[in-house]
C-alpha positions in Angstrom: 0.0 0.0 0.0 1.5 3.3 -1.1 1.4 6.2 1.4 0.8 9.7 0.3 2.2 12.6 2.1 0.6 16.1 2.1 3.0 18.7 0.8 2.8 22.2 2.0 3.4 24.5 -1.0 4.0 28.1 -0.6 3.2 30.2 -3.6 5.3 33.3 -4.2 3.6 36.1 -6.2 5.4 37.1 -9.4 5.8 40.9 -9.8 4.6 41.0 -13.4 1.4 39.0 -12.6 0.7 41.2 -9.6 1.1 44.4 -11.7 -1.4 43.0 -14.3 -4.0 42.1 -11.7 -4.2 45.5 -9.9 -7.7 46.5 -8.9 -9.2 49.9 -8.3 -10.8 51.0 -5.0 -12.9 54.1 -4.4 -13.3 55.8 -1.0 -15.6 58.7 -0.3 -13.9 60.8 2.4 -17.0 62.8 3.3 -16.9 63.0 7.1 -14.2 60.4 7.7 -11.4 61.0 10.1 -8.0 61.5 8.5 -6.1 58.8 10.3 -8.7 56.1 9.7 -8.8 57.0 6.0 -5.0 57.0 5.7 -4.5 53.7 7.4 -7.1 51.9 5.2 -5.7 53.5 2.1 -2.1 52.6 3.0 -3.1 49.0 3.6 -4.7 48.8 0.2 -1.7 50.5 -1.5 0.6 47.9 0.1 -1.7 45.0 -0.7 -2.3 43.9 2.9 -5.9 43.2 2.0 -4.9 40.4 -0.3 -4.1 36.8 0.7 -1.0 36.9 -1.5 0.6 39.8 0.4 4.4 39.6 0.4 6.6 42.5 1.6 9.2 41.9 -1.1 6.7 42.2 -4.0 4.7 45.3 -4.8 1.2 43.7 -4.8 -1.0 46.7 -3.9 -3.9 48.2 -5.7 -5.0 51.7 -6.8 -7.0 53.9 -4.4 -9.2 56.8 -5.5 -10.3 59.2 -2.8 -13.0 61.7 -3.5 -14.3 64.6 -1.3 -11.0 65.1 0.4 -11.9 68.7 1.3 -14.5 67.2 3.7 -12.0 65.1 5.8 -12.4 65.5 9.6 -9.8 65.9 12.2 -10.6 65.0 15.8 -9.8 67.0 18.9 -7.8 70.2 18.5 -5.7 68.9 15.6 -7.3 71.4 13.3 -5.6 74.3 15.2 -2.7 72.5 16.9 -1.3 70.1 14.3 1.5 71.2 11.9 3.1 69.8 8.8 6.9 70.2 8.9 9.3 70.1 6.0 12.8 71.4 5.2 13.9 72.9 2.0 17.5 71.7 2.4 19.0 75.1 2.7 20.2 76.7 6.0 17.2 78.1 7.8 14.8 76.4 5.4 12.5 74.8 8.0 8.9 75.3 7.0 5.9 74.7 9.2 2.4 74.7 7.8 -0.6 74.6 10.2 -3.2 72.0 9.3 -5.9 74.8 9.4 -4.2 76.4 6.4 -3.3 73.1 4.8 -6.9 71.8 5.0 -8.3 74.9 3.2 -5.6 75.3 0.5 -4.2 71.8 -0.2 -6.2 68.9 1.5 -4.7 66.4 -1.0 -1.2 67.2 0.6 -2.7 66.6 4.1 -3.9 63.2 3.1 -0.7 62.3 1.1 1.5 63.1 4.1 -0.6 60.9 6.3 -0.6 58.0 3.9 3.1 58.4 3.0 4.1 58.1 6.7 2.1 54.9 7.0 3.8 53.2 4.1 7.0 51.2 4.8 10.3 52.8 4.0 11.4 50.4 1.3 11.9 50.6 -2.5 8.2 50.0 -3.2 6.8 53.0 -1.3 7.6 55.5 -4.0 5.5 53.5 -6.5 2.8 52.8 -4.0 2.1 56.5 -3.2 1.8 57.2 -7.0 -1.2 54.8 -7.0 -3.1 57.1 -4.6 -5.4 59.4 -6.6 -7.2 62.3 -4.7 -9.9 64.6 -5.8 -11.8 67.5 -4.1 -15.2 66.9 -5.6 -17.5 63.9 -5.7 -16.5 63.0 -9.2 -13.3 61.4 -10.5 -12.0 60.5 -14.0 -11.3 56.9 -13.1 -14.9 55.6 -13.7 -13.5 53.7 -16.8 -11.6 51.4 -14.4 -14.7 50.4 -12.5 -13.4 51.1 -8.9 -14.9 49.1 -6.1 -16.6 51.3 -3.5 -15.2 50.9 0.1 -17.4 52.2 2.9 -15.5 53.3 5.9 -18.4 54.5 8.0 
């Protein structure tokens, strides 16, 4: 009588197959807290919502965020929180309050939050490029049939 043994096989995702099978996700940011939105978007951009997630392969999807001008901040973050960057020149420290940033450039406010949640590896530059942000309720990516994600 022949005995059969179960073999545990681990499949490793190929980068070209993962790039061809990217999906589109759409999030309506109306009334959603910035941190919750950024963490969900970062997880989708990394591909952590897929069973084939591997850190060494860029297996994330596209994320379209609409109504980013209606993102909420909890507590006193609207008045107290600041975005800091440096120009690289002596004395080039720039501090932007989120109160000003939310009115002028809400897409930069969301991009900073998502970018800080992505891992610091060679995939993060390509992952942040797959984040598409729009002020209004419409977006030009309807051709890609994005799947609606409800965060409420």
